[in-house]
C-alpha positions in Angstrom: 78.2 76.3 72.1 81.9 76.5 71.3 84.5 78.6 73.1 87.3 80.4 71.2 90.6 78.9 72.4 92.0 82.4 73.1 89.2 83.1 75.7 90.1 80.0 77.7 93.8 80.8 77.2 93.4 84.3 78.6 91.6 82.9 81.6 94.3 80.3 82.3 97.0 83.0 81.9 95.3 85.2 84.5 94.9 82.3 86.9 98.4 80.7 86.7 97.0 77.9 84.4 94.5 76.8 87.1 90.7 76.7 86.4 87.6 75.4 88.0 84.9 73.2 86.4 82.3 76.0 87.0 84.4 78.5 85.1 84.8 76.1 82.2 81.0 75.7 82.1 80.5 79.4 82.2 82.8 79.6 79.1 80.5 77.3 77.3 82.5 74.1 77.6 80.7 70.9 78.7 81.1 69.7 82.4 83.3 66.8 81.3 85.9 68.8 79.4 88.4 68.9 82.2 87.8 65.2 83.0 88.7 64.2 79.4 91.9 66.2 79.5 92.9 64.7 82.8 92.2 61.2 81.4 94.4 62.0 78.4 97.3 63.1 80.7 97.3 66.7 79.4 95.8 68.2 82.6 95.8 67.1 86.3 93.2 67.5 89.0 94.4 69.6 92.0 91.3 69.6 94.1 87.7 68.6 93.6 86.5 70.5 90.5 89.8 72.5 90.2 92.3 71.6 87.5 95.8 72.5 86.3 96.1 72.8 82.5 99.4 70.9 82.6 100.4 67.4 83.7 101.8 68.8 87.0 103.1 68.9 89.6 101.8 72.3 90.5 104.0 75.2 91.7 103.3 76.6 95.2 101.6 79.6 93.6 99.4 77.2 91.5 98.4 75.3 94.6 97.5 78.6 96.3 95.4 79.6 93.3 93.6 76.3 93.3 92.8 76.7 97.0 91.2 80.1 96.3 89.1 78.7 93.4 88.1 75.8 95.7 87.0 78.1 98.4 85.3 80.7 96.3 85.1 84.5 96.7 84.5 84.6 100.5 87.8 82.7 101.1 91.3 84.0 101.6 94.8 82.4 102.0 96.3 82.5 105.5 99.2 80.9 107.3 102.6 80.5 105.7 101.3 81.0 102.2 99.8 84.4 103.1 103.0 85.3 105.0 105.1 84.7 101.8 102.6 86.8 99.8 103.2 89.7 102.2 107.0 89.0 101.9 107.5 88.5 105.6 111.0 87.4 106.6 112.0 84.0 108.0 108.9 82.0 106.9 109.7 78.3 107.3 109.8 76.2 104.1 107.0 73.8 103.3 103.7 73.6 105.2 100.2 73.3 103.9 98.3 75.9 101.9 96.0 77.4 104.6 92.6 78.5 103.4 90.3 80.6 105.7 86.5 80.5 105.2 83.5 82.0 106.9 82.1 79.4 109.3 78.9 78.8 107.4 80.8 77.9 104.2 81.6 74.1 104.0 84.6 73.0 102.0 86.7 69.9 102.3 90.5 69.9 102.6 92.7 68.0 100.2 96.4 67.0 99.7 98.5 69.9 101.0 95.4 72.0 101.8 94.2 72.8 105.3 90.8 74.5 105.6 90.1 76.8 108.5 86.7 78.2 109.4 85.9 81.2 111.6 82.9 83.0 112.9 84.9 86.2 113.2 84.9 88.5 110.1 88.3 88.8 108.6 89.9 91.4 106.3 91.0 90.3 102.8 93.5 91.9 100.5 94.8 91.1 97.0 98.6 90.9 97.2 100.5 89.8 94.1 97.3 88.6 92.5 96.2 86.4 95.4 93.6 87.0 98.0 95.1 86.9 101.5 94.3 87.8 105.1 96.0 90.6 106.9 99.6 89.9 108.3 98.4 89.5 111.9 96.0 86.7 111.0 98.5 85.1 108.6 101.2 85.0 111.3 98.8 83.6 114.0 97.6 80.8 111.7 101.1 80.0 110.5 102.2 79.6 114.1 99.5 77.0 114.7 100.3 74.8 111.7 102.9 72.5 113.3 106.1 74.5 113.0 108.9 74.1 115.5 109.4 76.6 118.3 112.5 77.9 116.5 110.5 78.5 113.3 107.6 80.1 115.2 109.9 82.4 117.0 111.7 83.4 113.8 108.5 84.3 112.0 106.8 86.1 114.9 109.9 88.1 116.0 110.8 89.1 112.4 107.2 90.2 111.7 107.2 92.3 114.9 110.7 93.8 114.4 110.0 94.7 110.8 106.7 96.3 111.9 104.5 94.2 109.7 102.6 93.1 112.8 102.0 95.5 115.7 102.7 93.7 118.9 99.5 95.0 120.6 97.4 93.5 117.8 99.3 90.2 118.0 98.7 90.1 121.8 95.0 90.7 121.3 94.8 88.0 118.7 96.6 85.6 121.1 94.3 86.5 124.0 91.1 86.2 121.9 92.1 83.1 119.8 91.7 79.5 120.7 94.1 78.0 123.3 94.5 74.8 121.2 97.8 74.7 119.3 98.7 78.2 120.7 101.5 77.4 123.2 104.4 78.1 120.8 102.7 81.3 119.5 102.2 82.6 123.1 105.8 81.8 123.9 107.1 83.7 120.8 104.9 86.7 121.6 106.2 86.8 125.1 109.8 86.8 123.7 108.8 89.8 121.6 107.4 91.6 124.7 110.8 91.1 126.4 112.5 92.8 123.5 113.9 89.9 121.4 114.0 90.5 117.7 115.3 87.1 116.5 115.0 83.4 117.4 118.7 83.2 118.5 118.1 86.0 121.0 115.1 84.2 122.4 117.1 81.0 122.6 119.9 82.8 124.4 117.3 84.1 126.9 116.3 80.6 127.6 119.9 79.7 128.3 120.9 82.7 130.4 117.7 83.5 132.4 118.3 80.7 134.9 121.8 82.1 135.5 120.5 85.6 136.1 117.8 84.2 138.4 120.3 82.3 140.5 122.5 85.4 140.8 119.5 87.6 141.5 120.4 90.1 138.7 118.4 91.4 135.8 118.9 90.2 132.2 118.0 92.8 129.6 117.4 92.3 125.9 118.6 94.9 123.4 119.0 97.7 125.9 120.5 101.0 124.8 123.7 101.9 126.6 124.6 105.6 126.8 127.8 107.4 127.9 127.6 111.2 128.4 124.3 111.3 126.4 125.8 109.5 123.4 124.7 106.0 122.3 127.4 103.5 123.0 125.5 100.5 121.5 122.8 97.9 122.0 124.1 94.5 123.1 121.7 91.7 122.3 121.7 90.6 126.0 123.1 92.5 128.9 123.6 91.9 132.6 123.8 95.6 133.8 124.9 94.9 137.4 127.9 93.0 136.0 128.6 95.2 132.9 128.5 92.0 130.8 126.9 91.7 127.4 126.4 89.0 124.8 126.3 89.6 121.0 125.0 86.9 118.6 126.9 87.5 115.4 125.0 86.0 112.5 126.1 85.7 109.0 123.2 87.9 107.9 124.7 90.9 109.8 128.4 90.1 110.0 129.3 88.3 106.8 131.4 91.0 105.0 134.8 92.4 105.9 133.3 95.9 106.5 130.7 94.4 108.8 133.4 92.5 110.7 135.5 95.6 111.1 132.4 97.4 112.5 131.9 94.6 114.9 135.4 94.9 116.2 135.2 98.6 116.5 132.0 98.2 118.6 133.8 95.7 120.8 136.7 98.1 121.4 134.3 100.9 122.2 132.4 98.9 124.8 135.7 97.7 126.4 137.0 101.3 126.5 134.0 102.3 128.6 134.2 99.2 130.9 131.6 96.9 129.3 132.6 93.3 128.7 131.1 91.9 125.5 131.1 88.2 124.7 130.4 87.0 121.1 128.8 83.9 119.8 127.2 82.7 116.6 123.7 81.2 116.5 125.2 78.0 115.3 127.4 77.8 118.4 124.5 78.7 120.7 122.4 75.9 119.2 125.2 73.3 118.8 127.3 73.9 121.9 125.2 75.7 124.4 127.1 74.4 127.4 130.3 75.8 126.0 128.8 79.2 125.7 127.2 78.9 129.2 130.6 78.1 130.7 132.2 81.1 129.1 129.4 83.4 130.5 129.8 81.9 133.9 133.6 82.4 133.8 133.0 86.1 133.1 130.2 86.4 135.7 132.6 85.2 138.5 135.6 87.3 137.3 135.9 90.5 139.3 135.0 93.5 137.2 134.3 97.1 138.2 130.9 98.3 136.9 131.3 101.6 135.1 129.2 104.4 136.6 129.3 106.5 133.4 127.2 103.9 131.4 123.5 104.6 131.5 121.0 101.8 130.5 117.7 102.6 128.8 115.2 99.8 128.1 112.3 100.5 125.8 109.5 98.0 126.3 107.3 96.9 123.5 103.6 96.8 123.6 
């Protein structure tokens, strides 16, 4: 039985030029059709019984499509691939395509493909034409795939602050999930509990918490400072008993002239009400942390009256 070329063409168009051997057979082509095209150099094999109708290499989307065809209807993408489908911020580049399967379904991995199996039922959604898990599961699995602490923090804190991932659900997933490969995830979730909304804020906490502990003073993250019932601002980190704050001025939020002017106005407003505000970039925090620490210690030991009119409000997550 022959298959009209337009039927195969429409299927390939719907599936990003990726097709499985079983689909070709269902269209009436013989089981060796794909193998002959691979041998001729016109197609390439992406996974066992899954092919790209081009010489390759595949795009990230085509690799994701191939994983889903390899896994079959019960499967779904998870990890960094699913995070990108959900358009989460600060997803680290690279990484494997993570495919989640019900535990009873056996599938092998492959180049660039990591197969995960679970006994727990999982939600599946079609986002941008690809079947993916929910954002909570995607973030949890991404954090376990070998990323650095900085990358895990960036992903987790962005997902929580953008309200893609409710912190209480993330906490439950951490508590109920396996302990193996979960240390960085647990640390990032703890940062979110403390109020951090970015990896640089969490890194600044690591730097300054020992100082606060030695001094016996609290260190707050993103507290709201009020004067006479009006919001003065929210410093990234704040030592309330010393009226000393730290702002991490990233290019993302302070790149333009207008943003710089706004930053300077905020600085003057804090100073007017007796709050000292130090500034640093994430690059300085990461590249010259001892320099920043010395600046903080200098201000810590400089006499400064704590303003009584400034009221501090801390909203805890969770």
